[in-house]
N, C-alpha and C positions, 0 to 999 in steps of 0.2 A: 643754313647749315646743310640742308639737303642738296643744294646746288654744289656745294664744296665736295661732299661725298660722291656725287655723281661724277664730277670732274676727276677725282681720285680714281674712281672705278674705270672711266674711259681712258685716263692717262696710263694706268696700270696695264690694261688690255693693249693699248696702243705701243707701249714700249716693247712688247714682246713681238709684235708684227715684223718690224724691220729684220729681226734675227731670223725669224721664220722665212721671210722672203729671200734673203741671202742664202740660208740653207737649201731652199728649193732650187735656187738658181744654180748653186755649186752641185747639187746631188744629180741633176739631170735624170731623175726618175721620179715616178709617182709612188714608189714602194714606201709604204708607211704613211701615205697621205690619204685622207678621206674627202672625196669630192662632196659627199652629202654634208659633212661638217663645215667645209668652206661655204658652200651654198647657204646653209642655215646661218652662219655668222654674217655673211653678206646680207642676206634678207633682213637679219637683225639690225644691222646698222641702217638700212633703208628705212625700216620702221622707226628706228630712233631719230633719224633726221626728220622723217614725216611727222613725228610726234612734237617735234619742236615748232614746226611750222603751223600744226593744228593747234598749238596751245596758245590761246589769245593772250594770257598773262605774260608768257615769255616773249611773244612778239611785241606786246606793248612796251616791253623793257629791253627790246633787242639791241639798242644802241649801248647798253651797259653790260649785256650778257651775251654778246655774239661769240665770244670766245668758247663757250660751251659747244656750239654747233660747229666750230672749227675742229675741235678734237673729234667729233663724230665723222666729220668728212675726211679727216687725215686717216683715221682707221678704215673707213670705207675705201679709200684709195689703196691702203696697204693690202687689205684683203682682195680687192680687185686685182691688184698686181700678182698676188699669190695664185688666184684663179687662173690668170693668163699663163703663169709659169707652170701650173698643172697641165694646161692644155699643151704647152710646148713640151713638157717632159713626158706626157703620154704619147706623143708623137715620136719622140725619141725611143721610148720604151718599145713602141710598135716596130720602128725601123731597125732596132737592134734585136728583135725577136724575144723581148722579155715578157710579152703578153700572150 
């Protein structure tokens, strides 16, 4: 049951990231974005992925539980994409004199 709840949590978080990435892409500004927030979430997913590899019980059953790690990795990629867009948008802000 704990694994199902974990998957629900990770999928719920993950469902919102694509919308956020699209919004960042279209906005072309860092206004309203927090680099600290993005970095903390990014670091949190690194820790979550590392925790799976450090968990001997999880790794022993990896063949039947690999999907949990996949959701963590997908979220990590989405947050990474948003971080890259933050860098792009910050450069646009500087170029257009908004900073």
